[in-house]
Phi, psi and omega in degrees: 000321179293321178296320177295321177298319180296317180294320179294318179298321178295319178297319180296313181296322178296317179295322177298318181291318182295320186255010178054050180260132176275163182304316184288351179266356181286157171296160187304311186295325178289321177298314182294323179297315180295319179299312181292322181294320177300319179296318179294319181298324179302315178295318182295321178297320179299315178297321180297319182295314182285351177270354186295314182301152180303136178065005180290340182297331177294320177294323180298318178299320179294317180296320179296324179290320183280328185231063183294328181293318184279328190252338184256147175278169190298336180300335183262000178275142172285162177306320179292319178297323180301316179292313182297316182291321177295324175298317180296314180298320180292322177299324179293315181286333180288339178299335182269353185300311183296324178296320180292317178295320179297322178295319178300319178295322185291335182264359181305316179297341181276351180275125187286325184281123183295322180295318178293323177300318181294316181298318181291322176298315179297318181296314179297321179295318178301313183294318180291335178270004176088015181264136177278121182287151175278160181300322181292332176297323181280318181295335179295345184256012184306319183295329181299325190263014178266325187228192178303136007259002188248003173298151186297335178275352181250358182294142180283157182306320181296322178289324176298319179294316180295318179293325177297318178295321179294335179262007182061036174251150181295132177270001187266056178223160176301148182311317179299322178291320178299316181298317181295317180295319179295319176300311182298313182297316181291323177298318178298316179297319179297320178292321175298321180297318179298317179292323180292324178297323177291320180289316182101131181299327180298342180275351183277147172284170179302315181295321179295321178296313182295321178295319179297318179294318182296319178302327185265010170113351183265134176280081189284354180295339183241022180239136180298153184301317182296324177289326175298316180295322178296314181296317180297325176296320176297317179300312182296325177301320179286310185297317184285353176266356186262153172262169180297333180286351182251022184296336179298324178293320177297322177297314178290338181296337175304326179267313186300319187269342187258338191302314187244022183293136182298136177095353178279155181276131180285000000 
């Protein structure tokens, strides 16, 4: 299956080169395939590097057996492991949710506009009280996330680390690298959202819907398909209304929109 993925990725890249097509101009499924394949290749390269020393391949087999979640790509996971591992990853990213919301509360006094201060206070209160916010509640704060203190270039190191954990990215890098990785990751999701809006959520299979929701912060392994499609529609409504200068809001939306969604596992 991985070899088939590699051949498909090569065909896509060849077509991009021949017709001078950029990544963001690809159809949704081709964009998502390249994104996932890059992630899988990273794991495979790591295994390849540690297998180079003589007789190290025996150690690699032992490590793959002991740590399948960290070292193996999803093709090698059993159906039960897929559910269990996705639960583990979601539990890891959910640990940072309260920290991210607390940071948003702490910067409310730094926002000059009184109306925006009120909206952000209400949004944080709703989330902390277990209420799922509406898309318009989040979109009302677009201006907050363009400049100081919540613009992506103004976020503090602790918030960058917390957001990295929420996006399942390593937080153990210098702040400039964390900021750059978060920008890149969020930009890719924004581009995927634009392509998905053109395709239509109704064209996605059940697995594609659940994978799309999980990438954007929802633990979709325990949510019914119809609710996943509803949630993904809310996400696209927010994402497709944003400009590139508002990517910080899309980044925080991973937490804002997923924390209290009905049907998610606590």
